[in-house]
C-alpha positions in Angstrom: -53.5 -5.4 30.2 -52.3 -8.6 28.6 -53.3 -7.6 25.0 -50.9 -4.5 24.9 -47.3 -3.8 25.5 -46.4 -2.9 29.1 -45.6 0.9 29.2 -42.2 1.3 31.0 -40.8 4.6 32.0 -37.1 4.1 33.0 -35.4 7.0 34.9 -31.6 6.9 34.7 -29.0 9.3 35.7 -27.2 9.7 32.3 -27.2 8.0 29.0 -24.2 5.8 29.6 -23.1 3.6 26.6 -24.3 0.5 28.5 -27.7 2.1 29.2 -28.2 3.3 25.6 -27.3 -0.2 24.2 -29.6 -2.0 26.8 -32.4 0.6 26.1 -32.2 0.2 22.4 -32.6 -3.6 22.7 -35.6 -3.1 25.1 -37.3 -0.8 22.6 -37.3 -3.5 20.1 -39.2 -5.9 22.4 -42.9 -6.1 21.3 -43.9 -6.7 24.9 -42.7 -3.2 25.8 -43.7 0.3 25.2 -40.3 1.6 26.5 -39.5 5.1 27.3 -36.5 6.7 29.2 -35.7 10.0 30.9 -32.3 11.0 32.1 -31.2 13.3 34.8 -28.5 14.9 32.7 -26.4 14.4 29.6 -23.2 13.4 31.4 -21.7 13.7 34.9 -18.6 16.0 35.2 -16.2 13.2 35.6 -17.3 11.2 32.5 -15.9 11.6 29.0 -17.9 9.3 26.8 -19.6 10.6 23.6 -23.4 10.9 23.7 -25.0 10.4 20.3 -28.8 10.9 20.6 -29.2 10.0 16.9 -28.4 6.4 17.9 -31.2 6.1 20.4 -34.1 3.8 19.3 -36.3 4.8 22.2 -38.1 8.0 23.1 -36.2 9.9 25.8 -35.5 13.2 27.2 -33.6 15.1 29.9 -34.9 16.5 33.2 -35.2 20.3 33.2 -34.8 22.6 36.1 -37.2 20.3 38.2 -35.0 17.3 38.8 -37.9 14.9 39.1 -39.8 13.6 35.9 -43.3 14.9 37.1 -44.2 16.0 33.5 -43.2 12.5 32.1 -45.1 10.6 34.8 -48.2 12.7 34.1 -48.0 12.3 30.3 -47.1 8.6 30.2 -48.9 7.2 33.3 -46.6 4.2 33.0 -47.5 0.7 34.0 -44.0 0.3 35.5 -41.7 3.1 36.6 -38.2 2.0 37.2 -35.6 4.0 39.0 -32.9 4.0 41.5 -33.4 5.4 45.0 -30.2 6.6 46.6 -30.4 10.4 45.9 -32.8 12.9 47.2 -34.5 13.6 43.9 -34.7 9.9 43.1 -36.5 9.3 46.4 -38.9 12.3 45.6 -39.5 10.8 42.2 -40.3 7.4 43.7 -43.0 9.0 46.0 -44.7 10.9 43.1 -44.4 7.6 41.1 -46.5 5.8 43.7 -49.3 8.3 42.8 -48.8 8.4 39.1 -47.7 5.0 38.0 -49.5 1.6 38.2 -46.4 0.1 39.7 -43.0 1.4 40.9 -39.8 -0.7 40.8 -36.2 -0.1 41.9 -33.0 -0.9 40.2 -30.9 -2.2 43.1 -27.2 -2.8 42.8 -24.9 -4.1 45.4 -23.7 -1.3 47.8 -20.2 -1.0 49.3 -19.3 1.3 52.2 -16.3 2.6 50.2 -18.6 4.3 47.9 -21.5 5.3 50.4 -22.0 7.7 53.2 -24.5 6.3 55.5 -26.5 8.4 57.7 -29.5 7.5 59.9 -31.8 9.6 57.9 -30.8 8.0 54.5 -31.1 4.5 56.1 -34.5 5.3 57.5 -35.6 6.7 54.0 -34.6 3.5 52.4 -36.5 1.3 54.8 -39.6 3.5 54.2 -39.3 3.3 50.4 -38.5 -0.5 50.2 -41.6 -1.2 52.3 -43.7 0.7 49.7 -42.1 -0.3 46.3 -43.7 -3.0 44.2 -40.6 -4.8 43.0 -36.9 -4.6 42.3 -34.6 -5.8 39.6 -31.1 -6.8 40.6 -28.0 -8.1 38.9 -27.5 -11.1 41.4 -27.6 -12.3 45.0 -25.8 -9.3 46.5 -28.4 -6.9 45.0 -31.2 -9.2 46.2 -29.9 -9.4 49.7 -29.8 -5.6 49.8 -33.3 -5.3 48.7 -34.7 -7.7 51.1 -32.7 -6.2 53.9 -34.4 -3.0 53.5 -37.8 -4.6 53.5 -38.9 -5.9 50.0 -40.2 -9.5 50.0 -37.9 -11.9 48.2 -40.6 -13.0 45.8 -40.8 -9.4 44.4 -37.2 -9.4 43.5 -36.0 -10.5 40.0 -32.5 -10.9 38.5 -32.0 -9.0 35.3 -28.8 -9.6 33.4 -26.1 -7.0 33.5 -25.2 -7.0 29.8 -22.5 -5.7 27.5 -22.2 -5.5 23.7 -20.6 -9.0 23.5 -20.0 -8.9 19.8 -18.3 -5.4 19.9 -16.0 -6.4 22.6 -15.4 -9.8 21.1 -13.6 -7.9 18.3 -10.7 -7.7 20.7 -9.9 -11.2 19.6 -9.7 -10.4 15.9 -6.5 -8.4 15.5 -3.9 -10.3 13.6 -0.8 -11.3 15.4 1.5 -9.3 13.2 -0.5 -6.2 13.7 -0.8 -6.7 17.3 3.0 -7.0 17.6 3.4 -3.9 15.5 1.1 -1.8 17.7 2.7 -3.1 20.9 6.1 -2.2 19.7 5.0 1.2 18.8 3.7 1.7 22.3 6.7 0.1 23.9 4.8 -2.8 25.2 6.2 -6.3 25.6 5.8 -9.5 27.6 2.7 -9.8 29.6 0.8 -6.4 29.5 -1.6 -5.8 32.4 -4.4 -3.4 31.6 -6.5 -1.2 33.9 -9.7 0.3 32.3 -11.9 2.8 34.3 -11.9 6.0 36.1 -8.5 7.1 37.3 -9.5 7.7 41.0 -8.1 6.3 44.3 -11.4 4.6 45.0 -10.8 2.2 42.2 -7.8 0.8 44.1 -5.0 2.3 42.0 -2.7 2.7 44.9 -2.7 -1.0 45.4 -2.3 -1.7 41.7 0.8 0.4 41.3 2.2 -1.1 44.5 1.7 -4.6 43.4 3.0 -3.8 39.9 6.2 -2.6 41.4 6.6 -5.7 43.4 6.2 -7.9 40.4 8.4 -5.8 38.3 11.2 -6.0 40.8 11.4 -9.7 40.1 10.7 -9.8 36.4 11.1 -7.2 33.7 8.9 -8.8 31.2 5.7 -7.2 32.3 4.0 -3.8 31.6 1.0 -2.0 33.0 -1.3 0.1 30.8 -3.7 2.6 32.3 -6.8 3.5 30.1 -9.1 6.2 31.4 -9.2 9.6 32.9 -10.6 11.0 36.2 -10.1 13.2 39.2 -6.7 11.7 40.3 -5.3 11.3 36.7 -2.7 14.1 37.0 -1.6 12.8 40.4 -1.1 9.2 39.3 0.5 10.3 36.1 3.0 12.6 37.8 3.9 9.9 40.2 4.0 6.9 37.9 4.6 7.8 34.5 8.4 7.4 35.0 7.9 3.9 36.5 9.5 1.2 34.1 6.9 -0.4 31.9 3.9 1.9 33.0 2.0 3.6 30.3 -1.2 6.0 30.4 -3.4 6.0 27.4 -5.9 8.5 28.7 -9.6 8.2 28.0 -10.7 5.8 25.2 -14.2 5.9 23.9 -16.0 2.6 24.1 -16.1 2.2 20.3 -12.3 2.0 20.4 -11.8 -0.1 23.4 -11.6 -3.6 21.7 -8.3 -2.8 20.0 -6.9 -1.8 23.4 -8.0 -5.1 24.9 -6.4 -6.8 21.9 -2.9 -5.3 22.8 -3.0 -6.5 26.3 -2.9 -9.8 28.2 -4.7 -9.5 31.6 -7.2 -7.1 33.0 -6.7 -5.9 36.5 -9.6 -4.2 38.4 -8.8 -3.5 42.1 -11.8 -1.5 42.9 -12.5 -0.7 46.6 -16.3 -1.0 46.0 -18.1 -1.3 42.8 -21.8 -2.0 42.1 -20.7 -4.2 39.1 -17.8 -3.0 37.0 -18.5 -4.3 33.6 -15.0 -3.9 32.3 -14.6 -7.3 33.7 -17.1 -8.8 31.2 -15.7 -6.6 28.4 -12.2 -8.1 29.0 -13.5 -11.6 29.2 -15.5 -11.2 25.9 -12.2 -9.9 24.3 -10.3 -13.0 25.5 -8.5 -11.7 28.6 -8.3 -13.3 31.9 -9.1 -10.9 34.8 -7.7 -10.1 38.2 -10.4 -8.4 40.4 -10.9 -7.4 44.0 -13.8 -9.0 45.9 -15.3 -5.6 46.3 -17.2 -5.8 43.0 -20.8 -7.0 43.0 -21.3 -10.7 42.9 -17.8 -11.1 41.6 -17.0 -14.8 42.7 -19.9 -15.9 40.7 -18.8 -13.7 37.7 -15.1 -14.7 37.8 -14.4 -18.3 38.7 -10.8 -19.5 38.8 -11.1 -20.9 35.2 -11.1 -17.4 33.8 -9.3 -15.3 36.5 -8.5 -14.6 40.1 -10.3 -12.7 42.9 -8.3 -11.2 45.7 -9.2 -9.5 49.0 -9.9 -5.8 48.5 -6.9 -3.5 49.6 -4.5 -6.4 49.7 -1.5 -5.3 47.5 0.4 -8.4 48.3 -2.4 -10.7 47.2 -2.8 -8.7 44.0 0.9 -9.0 43.4 0.7 -12.7 43.8 -2.1 -12.9 41.4 -0.3 -10.8 38.8 2.9 -12.9 39.2 0.9 -16.0 38.6 -0.9 -14.7 35.5 2.2 -13.3 34.1 3.0 -16.9 33.2 1.7 -17.7 29.8 1.1 -21.4 30.5 -1.4 -20.3 33.2 -3.2 -17.3 31.6 -3.5 -18.9 28.0 -6.1 -21.5 29.0 -8.0 -18.8 30.9 -8.0 -16.5 27.8 -9.4 -19.4 25.6 -12.2 -20.0 28.0 -13.2 -16.4 28.9 -15.2 -15.5 25.8 -17.6 -18.4 26.1 -18.1 -17.6 29.9 -19.7 -14.3 29.1 -21.2 -15.0 25.5 -24.7 -15.0 26.9 -24.5 -11.6 28.7 -25.6 -9.6 25.6 -28.0 -6.7 25.4 -30.8 -9.0 23.9 -30.7 -11.1 27.1 -31.0 -8.0 29.1 -34.1 -6.9 27.1 -35.7 -10.3 27.4 -35.2 -10.2 31.1 -36.5 -6.7 31.4 -39.7 -7.7 29.4 -40.1 -10.7 31.7 -39.7 -8.5 34.7 -42.2 -5.8 33.6 -44.8 -8.5 32.9 -44.3 -10.0 36.3 -44.5 -6.7 38.1 -47.8 -5.7 36.3 -49.2 -9.3 37.1 -48.6 -9.1 40.7 -50.7 -7.0 43.1 -49.5 -3.6 44.2 -48.0 -3.5 47.6 -50.6 -2.8 50.3 -48.5 -1.4 53.2 -49.0 1.6 55.5 -45.7 2.9 53.9 -47.1 2.6 50.4 -50.3 4.4 51.4 -48.4 7.2 53.1 -45.9 7.6 50.1 -48.8 7.8 47.6 -50.7 10.3 49.5 -47.7 12.6 49.7 -47.1 11.8 46.0 -50.6 13.0 45.0 -50.0 16.3 46.8 -46.6 16.8 45.1 -47.9 15.8 41.6 -50.5 18.6 41.5 
C-alpha cells in the first residue's frame, strides 16, 4: 500500500467552484490517485458556470441511480469520502462499507436553522458514525459533531477549508483612480458594505437591512451593495431597492468577484446558520474587514478582532453597532491591512496537502470493528450485487 498512491473516490453533491479548485490541486498530489463523482451539475438555486474542460481530475455525474454503485465497483477505492445527511448519501455509505477499503465522512458544523431534525435521521447518523472509519472536518465545531455521533476523536482530522487566495487577492490590485471611477458609476461613496451570497432570508438579510437603516439614519456616508441571487431576490429587491444607498448587483461569477470586493470596504455576512461561509475568507484575502454572525462554522477562530467583528446571530442592533464602528476609516483601515496575511495560508495547495495526509492516515489505521460496521457492510454487500 505504501508504494503506490492512495486511490480516493470523493462523492460531492455538485461541482462548486470551491470543490473544483480543491480537487484540481488534489489531483496534482503524487500521493493520491484522485477521482470524483457528482450528484448533479448544479442545484436549482445556484448560478455559477460549470466548465468541465478545466477539471484536472477524472469525474462524472450520477445517473438515474442516485448512488455511485458503478464507480465503487470499478474503482474499489482505498478511501471513499462523502457526506451523510441525505438518504442517497447514507445509502452510498452503506454500499461503501462493502466496496471500499475505508469510508470517511466530510463533516461540517451543523446549525438548527438549516436542519430539520427527526428521530429517524438522528438514529441513522448514530449508526453511520459508529461504522465509519474516519472524518475530515474544518475545525473544532465539525470535530465536536463527529464525536457526538460516535466517532472516536483520534479518527477525526482537520482539513483546511481553502479558497483561491491568489485570485481573491486581486481585489487589492485595482488602482485608486479606477476604483473611484467605478464607484461613481455605480453611485457608491463613503463606506460601502458588501453582502455576497444567496439572497435568501436564512442568510440573515432581514437583520442586515434593518441594521443598515439604523446606521444610515445617523450617517448618510454609507452604502450597502448586495451581490448574489436566490429564492428571495425579488422580494428583497422590491422592498429595498428604493432605500437610500442600497444597490443590487445580481449574481456575479466567481471569476469576476475580486473586482466587486475591490469596490467595497467591509463584508457583512449575517447568516442564521452556515457550515462555513467562505465569502469571509474571500473578503479577507481581498483586503476587506468582515462583520459576521456567530452562526458560521468556527467563526470566532476565523475572525479575530484584528480583522473584523462577530455578532450574535439575529441581533440587528448588535450588527448595526458593528457596522457603525467599521464605517470609521480609522478603525477599519488597520483591519484591512492585516486581513490578507490572516488567510494567506488557506490556499488550495494547503487543502490538497491536508487531504493527502488524511488519506494516508485513514488507510494506515485499522478499519472500524463495530457491530454497526459489520451490519452496514452486510447490507451493503446485498445492495451492491
